[in-house]
mmCIF file as Biopython writes it, N, C-alpha, C and O atoms, coordinates in Angstrom:
data_model
#
loop_
_atom_site.group_PDB
_atom_site.id
_atom_site.type_symbol
_atom_site.label_atom_id
_atom_site.label_alt_id
_atom_site.label_comp_id
_atom_site.label_asym_id
_atom_site.label_entity_id
_atom_site.label_seq_id
_atom_site.pdbx_PDB_ins_code
_atom_site.Cartn_x
_atom_site.Cartn_y
_atom_site.Cartn_z
_atom_site.occupancy
_atom_site.B_iso_or_equiv
_atom_site.auth_seq_id
_atom_site.auth_asym_id
_atom_site.pdbx_PDB_model_num
ATOM 1   N N  . MET A ? 1  ? 54.494 -68.497 56.965 1.0 0.0 1  A 1 
ATOM 2   C CA . MET A ? 1  ? 54.405 -68.027 55.640 1.0 0.0 1  A 1 
ATOM 3   C C  . MET A ? 1  ? 55.728 -67.367 55.189 1.0 0.0 1  A 1 
ATOM 4   O O  . MET A ? 1  ? 56.422 -67.850 54.295 1.0 0.0 1  A 1 
ATOM 5   N N  . THR A ? 2  ? 56.001 -66.366 55.781 1.0 0.0 2  A 1 
ATOM 6   C CA . THR A ? 2  ? 57.081 -65.731 55.401 1.0 0.0 2  A 1 
ATOM 7   C C  . THR A ? 2  ? 58.275 -66.142 55.559 1.0 0.0 2  A 1 
ATOM 8   O O  . THR A ? 2  ? 59.159 -65.822 54.765 1.0 0.0 2  A 1 
ATOM 9   N N  . ALA A ? 3  ? 58.492 -66.912 56.602 1.0 0.0 3  A 1 
ATOM 10  C CA . ALA A ? 3  ? 59.884 -67.883 56.710 1.0 0.0 3  A 1 
ATOM 11  C C  . ALA A ? 3  ? 59.829 -68.892 55.625 1.0 0.0 3  A 1 
ATOM 12  O O  . ALA A ? 3  ? 60.886 -69.170 55.058 1.0 0.0 3  A 1 
ATOM 13  N N  . ALA A ? 4  ? 58.680 -69.500 55.248 1.0 0.0 4  A 1 
ATOM 14  C CA . ALA A ? 4  ? 58.906 -70.376 54.230 1.0 0.0 4  A 1 
ATOM 15  C C  . ALA A ? 4  ? 59.191 -69.980 52.820 1.0 0.0 4  A 1 
ATOM 16  O O  . ALA A ? 4  ? 59.723 -70.706 51.980 1.0 0.0 4  A 1 
ATOM 17  N N  . LEU A ? 5  ? 58.794 -68.787 52.651 1.0 0.0 5  A 1 
ATOM 18  C CA . LEU A ? 5  ? 59.134 -68.091 51.461 1.0 0.0 5  A 1 
ATOM 19  C C  . LEU A ? 5  ? 60.442 -67.468 51.386 1.0 0.0 5  A 1 
ATOM 20  O O  . LEU A ? 5  ? 61.011 -67.254 50.316 1.0 0.0 5  A 1 
ATOM 21  N N  . GLU A ? 6  ? 60.968 -67.147 52.646 1.0 0.0 6  A 1 
ATOM 22  C CA . GLU A ? 6  ? 62.497 -66.616 52.500 1.0 0.0 6  A 1 
ATOM 23  C C  . GLU A ? 6  ? 63.412 -67.967 52.364 1.0 0.0 6  A 1 
ATOM 24  O O  . GLU A ? 6  ? 64.409 -68.012 51.643 1.0 0.0 6  A 1 
ATOM 25  N N  . SER A ? 7  ? 62.975 -68.977 53.094 1.0 0.0 7  A 1 
ATOM 26  C CA . SER A ? 7  ? 63.969 -70.227 52.888 1.0 0.0 7  A 1 
ATOM 27  C C  . SER A ? 7  ? 64.079 -70.487 51.395 1.0 0.0 7  A 1 
ATOM 28  O O  . SER A ? 7  ? 65.107 -70.985 50.937 1.0 0.0 7  A 1 
ATOM 29  N N  . LEU A ? 8  ? 62.934 -70.128 50.541 1.0 0.0 8  A 1 
ATOM 30  C CA . LEU A ? 8  ? 63.029 -70.493 49.141 1.0 0.0 8  A 1 
ATOM 31  C C  . LEU A ? 8  ? 63.922 -69.484 48.508 1.0 0.0 8  A 1 
ATOM 32  O O  . LEU A ? 8  ? 64.246 -69.754 47.351 1.0 0.0 8  A 1 
ATOM 33  N N  . GLY A ? 9  ? 64.384 -68.389 49.009 1.0 0.0 9  A 1 
ATOM 34  C CA . GLY A ? 9  ? 65.105 -67.268 48.519 1.0 0.0 9  A 1 
ATOM 35  C C  . GLY A ? 9  ? 64.029 -66.199 47.823 1.0 0.0 9  A 1 
ATOM 36  O O  . GLY A ? 9  ? 64.495 -65.354 47.058 1.0 0.0 9  A 1 
ATOM 37  N N  . ALA A ? 10 ? 62.851 -66.221 48.034 1.0 0.0 10 A 1 
ATOM 38  C CA . ALA A ? 10 ? 61.936 -65.195 47.649 1.0 0.0 10 A 1 
ATOM 39  C C  . ALA A ? 10 ? 62.150 -64.000 48.350 1.0 0.0 10 A 1 
ATOM 40  O O  . ALA A ? 10 ? 62.392 -64.013 49.557 1.0 0.0 10 A 1 
ATOM 41  N N  . ASP A ? 11 ? 62.068 -62.749 47.554 1.0 0.0 11 A 1 
ATOM 42  C CA . ASP A ? 11 ? 62.170 -61.555 48.234 1.0 0.0 11 A 1 
ATOM 43  C C  . ASP A ? 11 ? 60.829 -61.083 48.782 1.0 0.0 11 A 1 
ATOM 44  O O  . ASP A ? 11 ? 59.833 -60.735 48.149 1.0 0.0 11 A 1 
ATOM 45  N N  . VAL A ? 12 ? 61.030 -61.149 50.163 1.0 0.0 12 A 1 
ATOM 46  C CA . VAL A ? 12 ? 59.638 -61.081 51.008 1.0 0.0 12 A 1 
ATOM 47  C C  . VAL A ? 12 ? 59.572 -59.484 51.387 1.0 0.0 12 A 1 
ATOM 48  O O  . VAL A ? 12 ? 60.583 -59.027 51.919 1.0 0.0 12 A 1 
ATOM 49  N N  . ARG A ? 13 ? 58.661 -58.753 51.199 1.0 0.0 13 A 1 
ATOM 50  C CA . ARG A ? 13 ? 58.397 -57.365 51.794 1.0 0.0 13 A 1 
ATOM 51  C C  . ARG A ? 13 ? 56.980 -57.237 52.376 1.0 0.0 13 A 1 
ATOM 52  O O  . ARG A ? 13 ? 55.976 -57.538 51.730 1.0 0.0 13 A 1 
ATOM 53  N N  . TYR A ? 14 ? 56.962 -56.804 53.547 1.0 0.0 14 A 1 
ATOM 54  C CA . TYR A ? 14 ? 55.712 -56.716 54.068 1.0 0.0 14 A 1 
ATOM 55  C C  . TYR A ? 14 ? 55.592 -55.645 55.157 1.0 0.0 14 A 1 
ATOM 56  O O  . TYR A ? 14 ? 56.476 -55.474 55.996 1.0 0.0 14 A 1 
ATOM 57  N N  . TRP A ? 15 ? 54.335 -54.853 55.102 1.0 0.0 15 A 1 
ATOM 58  C CA . TRP A ? 15 ? 54.105 -53.990 55.910 1.0 0.0 15 A 1 
ATOM 59  C C  . TRP A ? 15 ? 52.580 -53.804 56.319 1.0 0.0 15 A 1 
ATOM 60  O O  . TRP A ? 15 ? 51.725 -53.700 55.440 1.0 0.0 15 A 1 
ATOM 61  N N  . GLU A ? 16 ? 52.274 -53.767 57.593 1.0 0.0 16 A 1 
ATOM 62  C CA . GLU A ? 16 ? 50.946 -53.825 58.074 1.0 0.0 16 A 1 
ATOM 63  C C  . GLU A ? 16 ? 50.577 -52.639 58.828 1.0 0.0 16 A 1 
ATOM 64  O O  . GLU A ? 16 ? 51.212 -52.151 59.763 1.0 0.0 16 A 1 
ATOM 65  N N  . ASN A ? 17 ? 49.455 -52.214 58.312 1.0 0.0 17 A 1 
ATOM 66  C CA . ASN A ? 17 ? 48.894 -50.975 59.260 1.0 0.0 17 A 1 
ATOM 67  C C  . ASN A ? 17 ? 48.246 -51.509 60.438 1.0 0.0 17 A 1 
ATOM 68  O O  . ASN A ? 17 ? 47.108 -51.968 60.337 1.0 0.0 17 A 1 
ATOM 69  N N  . THR A ? 18 ? 48.825 -51.496 61.492 1.0 0.0 18 A 1 
ATOM 70  C CA . THR A ? 18 ? 48.314 -52.292 62.696 1.0 0.0 18 A 1 
ATOM 71  C C  . THR A ? 18 ? 47.271 -51.464 63.286 1.0 0.0 18 A 1 
ATOM 72  O O  . THR A ? 18 ? 46.597 -52.064 64.123 1.0 0.0 18 A 1 
ATOM 73  N N  . GLU A ? 19 ? 46.958 -50.257 63.077 1.0 0.0 19 A 1 
ATOM 74  C CA . GLU A ? 19 ? 46.034 -49.618 63.558 1.0 0.0 19 A 1 
ATOM 75  C C  . GLU A ? 19 ? 44.632 -49.630 62.672 1.0 0.0 19 A 1 
ATOM 76  O O  . GLU A ? 19 ? 43.558 -49.246 63.135 1.0 0.0 19 A 1 
ATOM 77  N N  . GLY A ? 20 ? 44.786 -50.054 61.528 1.0 0.0 20 A 1 
ATOM 78  C CA . GLY A ? 20 ? 43.632 -50.188 60.467 1.0 0.0 20 A 1 
ATOM 79  C C  . GLY A ? 20 ? 42.645 -51.457 60.782 1.0 0.0 20 A 1 
ATOM 80  O O  . GLY A ? 20 ? 41.456 -51.463 60.462 1.0 0.0 20 A 1 
ATOM 81  N N  . GLY A ? 21 ? 43.236 -52.411 61.381 1.0 0.0 21 A 1 
ATOM 82  C CA . GLY A ? 21 ? 42.790 -53.565 61.485 1.0 0.0 21 A 1 
ATOM 83  C C  . GLY A ? 21 ? 42.154 -54.331 60.372 1.0 0.0 21 A 1 
ATOM 84  O O  . GLY A ? 21 ? 42.380 -53.868 59.254 1.0 0.0 21 A 1 
ATOM 85  N N  . HIS A ? 22 ? 41.443 -55.351 60.428 1.0 0.0 22 A 1 
ATOM 86  C CA . HIS A ? 22 ? 41.138 -56.417 59.397 1.0 0.0 22 A 1 
ATOM 87  C C  . HIS A ? 22 ? 40.219 -55.512 58.308 1.0 0.0 22 A 1 
ATOM 88  O O  . HIS A ? 22 ? 40.361 -55.689 57.098 1.0 0.0 22 A 1 
ATOM 89  N N  . GLY A ? 23 ? 39.369 -54.634 58.788 1.0 0.0 23 A 1 
ATOM 90  C CA . GLY A ? 23 ? 38.549 -53.956 58.311 1.0 0.0 23 A 1 
ATOM 91  C C  . GLY A ? 23 ? 39.148 -52.827 57.339 1.0 0.0 23 A 1 
ATOM 92  O O  . GLY A ? 23 ? 38.491 -52.333 56.423 1.0 0.0 23 A 1 
ATOM 93  N N  . GLY A ? 24 ? 40.259 -52.534 57.595 1.0 0.0 24 A 1 
ATOM 94  C CA . GLY A ? 24 ? 40.897 -51.561 56.727 1.0 0.0 24 A 1 
ATOM 95  C C  . GLY A ? 24 ? 40.465 -49.974 57.115 1.0 0.0 24 A 1 
ATOM 96  O O  . GLY A ? 24 ? 40.555 -49.023 56.339 1.0 0.0 24 A 1 
ATOM 97  N N  . ALA A ? 25 ? 40.023 -49.928 58.364 1.0 0.0 25 A 1 
ATOM 98  C CA . ALA A ? 25 ? 39.432 -48.583 58.916 1.0 0.0 25 A 1 
ATOM 99  C C  . ALA A ? 25 ? 40.503 -47.532 59.405 1.0 0.0 25 A 1 
ATOM 100 O O  . ALA A ? 25 ? 40.382 -46.823 60.404 1.0 0.0 25 A 1 
ATOM 101 N N  . ALA A ? 26 ? 41.664 -47.552 58.457 1.0 0.0 26 A 1 
ATOM 102 C CA . ALA A ? 26 ? 42.608 -46.684 58.786 1.0 0.0 26 A 1 
ATOM 103 C C  . ALA A ? 26 ? 42.312 -45.071 58.520 1.0 0.0 26 A 1 
ATOM 104 O O  . ALA A ? 26 ? 41.439 -44.757 57.710 1.0 0.0 26 A 1 
ATOM 105 N N  . SER A ? 27 ? 43.103 -44.019 59.263 1.0 0.0 27 A 1 
ATOM 106 C CA . SER A ? 27 ? 42.795 -42.620 58.883 1.0 0.0 27 A 1 
ATOM 107 C C  . SER A ? 27 ? 43.405 -42.340 57.680 1.0 0.0 27 A 1 
ATOM 108 O O  . SER A ? 27 ? 44.335 -43.017 57.242 1.0 0.0 27 A 1 
ATOM 109 N N  . PRO A ? 28 ? 42.884 -41.273 57.055 1.0 0.0 28 A 1 
ATOM 110 C CA . PRO A ? 28 ? 43.508 -40.766 55.799 1.0 0.0 28 A 1 
ATOM 111 C C  . PRO A ? 28 ? 44.911 -40.756 55.756 1.0 0.0 28 A 1 
ATOM 112 O O  . PRO A ? 28 ? 45.529 -41.192 54.785 1.0 0.0 28 A 1 
ATOM 113 N N  . GLU A ? 29 ? 45.538 -40.205 56.918 1.0 0.0 29 A 1 
ATOM 114 C CA . GLU A ? 29 ? 47.114 -40.246 56.899 1.0 0.0 29 A 1 
ATOM 115 C C  . GLU A ? 29 ? 47.662 -41.499 56.753 1.0 0.0 29 A 1 
ATOM 116 O O  . GLU A ? 29 ? 48.651 -41.701 56.048 1.0 0.0 29 A 1 
ATOM 117 N N  . GLN A ? 30 ? 46.935 -42.582 57.536 1.0 0.0 30 A 1 
ATOM 118 C CA . GLN A ? 30 ? 47.654 -43.791 57.369 1.0 0.0 30 A 1 
ATOM 119 C C  . GLN A ? 30 ? 47.490 -44.522 55.881 1.0 0.0 30 A 1 
ATOM 120 O O  . GLN A ? 30 ? 48.357 -45.269 55.429 1.0 0.0 30 A 1 
ATOM 121 N N  . GLN A ? 31 ? 46.306 -44.214 55.216 1.0 0.0 31 A 1 
ATOM 122 C CA . GLN A ? 31 ? 46.026 -44.501 53.955 1.0 0.0 31 A 1 
ATOM 123 C C  . GLN A ? 31 ? 47.024 -43.935 52.914 1.0 0.0 31 A 1 
ATOM 124 O O  . GLN A ? 31 ? 47.399 -44.564 51.924 1.0 0.0 31 A 1 
ATOM 125 N N  . ALA A ? 32 ? 47.409 -42.695 53.238 1.0 0.0 32 A 1 
ATOM 126 C CA . ALA A ? 32 ? 48.272 -42.073 52.413 1.0 0.0 32 A 1 
ATOM 127 C C  . ALA A ? 32 ? 49.771 -42.691 52.630 1.0 0.0 32 A 1 
ATOM 128 O O  . ALA A ? 32 ? 50.585 -42.928 51.738 1.0 0.0 32 A 1 
ATOM 129 N N  . ARG A ? 33 ? 49.913 -42.866 53.846 1.0 0.0 33 A 1 
ATOM 130 C CA . ARG A ? 33 ? 51.465 -43.627 53.926 1.0 0.0 33 A 1 
ATOM 131 C C  . ARG A ? 33 ? 51.541 -44.967 53.268 1.0 0.0 33 A 1 
ATOM 132 O O  . ARG A ? 33 ? 52.583 -45.377 52.756 1.0 0.0 33 A 1 
ATOM 133 N N  . LEU A ? 34 ? 50.414 -45.648 53.289 1.0 0.0 34 A 1 
ATOM 134 C CA . LEU A ? 34 ? 50.440 -46.891 52.535 1.0 0.0 34 A 1 
ATOM 135 C C  . LEU A ? 34 ? 50.497 -46.791 51.039 1.0 0.0 34 A 1 
ATOM 136 O O  . LEU A ? 34 ? 51.152 -47.602 50.386 1.0 0.0 34 A 1 
ATOM 137 N N  . ASN A ? 35 ? 49.865 -45.872 50.518 1.0 0.0 35 A 1 
ATOM 138 C CA . ASN A ? 35 ? 49.801 -45.490 49.203 1.0 0.0 35 A 1 
ATOM 139 C C  . ASN A ? 35 ? 51.331 -45.040 48.736 1.0 0.0 35 A 1 
ATOM 140 O O  . ASN A ? 35 ? 51.878 -45.353 47.679 1.0 0.0 35 A 1 
ATOM 141 N N  . SER A ? 36 ? 51.848 -44.262 49.751 1.0 0.0 36 A 1 
ATOM 142 C CA . SER A ? 36 ? 53.338 -43.802 49.324 1.0 0.0 36 A 1 
ATOM 143 C C  . SER A ? 36 ? 54.226 -45.002 49.235 1.0 0.0 36 A 1 
ATOM 144 O O  . SER A ? 36 ? 55.072 -45.107 48.347 1.0 0.0 36 A 1 
ATOM 145 N N  . PHE A ? 37 ? 54.047 -45.838 50.088 1.0 0.0 37 A 1 
ATOM 146 C CA . PHE A ? 37 ? 54.964 -47.186 50.064 1.0 0.0 37 A 1 
ATOM 147 C C  . PHE A ? 37 ? 54.465 -47.788 48.742 1.0 0.0 37 A 1 
ATOM 148 O O  . PHE A ? 37 ? 55.342 -48.310 48.055 1.0 0.0 37 A 1 
ATOM 149 N N  . ILE A ? 38 ? 53.630 -47.800 48.424 1.0 0.0 38 A 1 
ATOM 150 C CA . ILE A ? 38 ? 53.112 -48.738 46.975 1.0 0.0 38 A 1 
ATOM 151 C C  . ILE A ? 38 ? 53.667 -48.060 45.849 1.0 0.0 38 A 1 
ATOM 152 O O  . ILE A ? 38 ? 54.155 -48.721 44.932 1.0 0.0 38 A 1 
ATOM 153 N N  . TYR A ? 39 ? 53.645 -46.685 45.815 1.0 0.0 39 A 1 
ATOM 154 C CA . TYR A ? 39 ? 54.112 -45.967 44.753 1.0 0.0 39 A 1 
ATOM 155 C C  . TYR A ? 39 ? 55.576 -45.851 44.710 1.0 0.0 39 A 1 
ATOM 156 O O  . TYR A ? 39 ? 56.182 -45.743 43.644 1.0 0.0 39 A 1 
ATOM 157 N N  . ARG A ? 40 ? 56.155 -45.872 45.870 1.0 0.0 40 A 1 
ATOM 158 C CA . ARG A ? 40 ? 57.642 -45.859 45.989 1.0 0.0 40 A 1 
ATOM 159 C C  . ARG A ? 40 ? 58.247 -47.153 45.467 1.0 0.0 40 A 1 
ATOM 160 O O  . ARG A ? 40 ? 59.238 -47.246 44.743 1.0 0.0 40 A 1 
ATOM 161 N N  . PHE A ? 41 ? 57.440 -48.208 45.984 1.0 0.0 41 A 1 
ATOM 162 C CA . PHE A ? 41 ? 58.056 -49.651 45.511 1.0 0.0 41 A 1 
ATOM 163 C C  . PHE A ? 41 ? 57.809 -49.720 43.923 1.0 0.0 41 A 1 
ATOM 164 O O  . PHE A ? 41 ? 58.653 -50.318 43.256 1.0 0.0 41 A 1 
ATOM 165 N N  . LEU A ? 42 ? 56.730 -49.157 43.296 1.0 0.0 42 A 1 
ATOM 166 C CA . LEU A ? 42 ? 56.507 -49.428 41.956 1.0 0.0 42 A 1 
ATOM 167 C C  . LEU A ? 42 ? 57.532 -48.533 41.300 1.0 0.0 42 A 1 
ATOM 168 O O  . LEU A ? 42 ? 58.062 -49.021 40.301 1.0 0.0 42 A 1 
ATOM 169 N N  . GLN A ? 43 ? 57.893 -47.407 41.633 1.0 0.0 43 A 1 
ATOM 170 C CA . GLN A ? 43 ? 58.850 -46.648 40.922 1.0 0.0 43 A 1 
ATOM 171 C C  . GLN A ? 43 ? 60.212 -47.201 40.995 1.0 0.0 43 A 1 
ATOM 172 O O  . GLN A ? 43 ? 60.987 -47.018 40.056 1.0 0.0 43 A 1 
ATOM 173 N N  . GLN A ? 44 ? 60.591 -47.924 42.132 1.0 0.0 44 A 1 
ATOM 174 C CA . GLN A ? 44 ? 62.000 -48.645 42.198 1.0 0.0 44 A 1 
ATOM 175 C C  . GLN A ? 44 ? 61.939 -49.834 41.242 1.0 0.0 44 A 1 
ATOM 176 O O  . GLN A ? 44 ? 62.946 -50.127 40.598 1.0 0.0 44 A 1 
ATOM 177 N N  . GLN A ? 45 ? 60.882 -50.487 41.126 1.0 0.0 45 A 1 
ATOM 178 C CA . GLN A ? 45 ? 60.924 -51.476 40.270 1.0 0.0 45 A 1 
ATOM 179 C C  . GLN A ? 45 ? 60.842 -51.186 38.547 1.0 0.0 45 A 1 
ATOM 180 O O  . GLN A ? 45 ? 61.274 -51.960 37.694 1.0 0.0 45 A 1 
ATOM 181 N N  . LEU A ? 46 ? 60.269 -50.058 38.328 1.0 0.0 46 A 1 
ATOM 182 C CA . LEU A ? 46 ? 60.126 -49.691 37.120 1.0 0.0 46 A 1 
ATOM 183 C C  . LEU A ? 46 ? 61.253 -48.873 36.551 1.0 0.0 46 A 1 
ATOM 184 O O  . LEU A ? 46 ? 61.361 -48.769 35.329 1.0 0.0 46 A 1 
ATOM 185 N N  . SER A ? 47 ? 62.163 -48.242 37.431 1.0 0.0 47 A 1 
ATOM 186 C CA . SER A ? 47 ? 63.420 -47.572 37.118 1.0 0.0 47 A 1 
ATOM 187 C C  . SER A ? 47 ? 64.538 -48.459 36.892 1.0 0.0 47 A 1 
ATOM 188 O O  . SER A ? 47 ? 65.646 -47.998 36.620 1.0 0.0 47 A 1 
#
């Protein structure tokens, strides 16, 4: 899917918490890291 979107010129950004699994059972530190990525992205888009 990523390759197909990139071939169309889409801006594709992806990060996966590999330790969290499909159930999202990540540790608090991993959840904090993901949240920091999300908020940083939003800050960059709104600035």
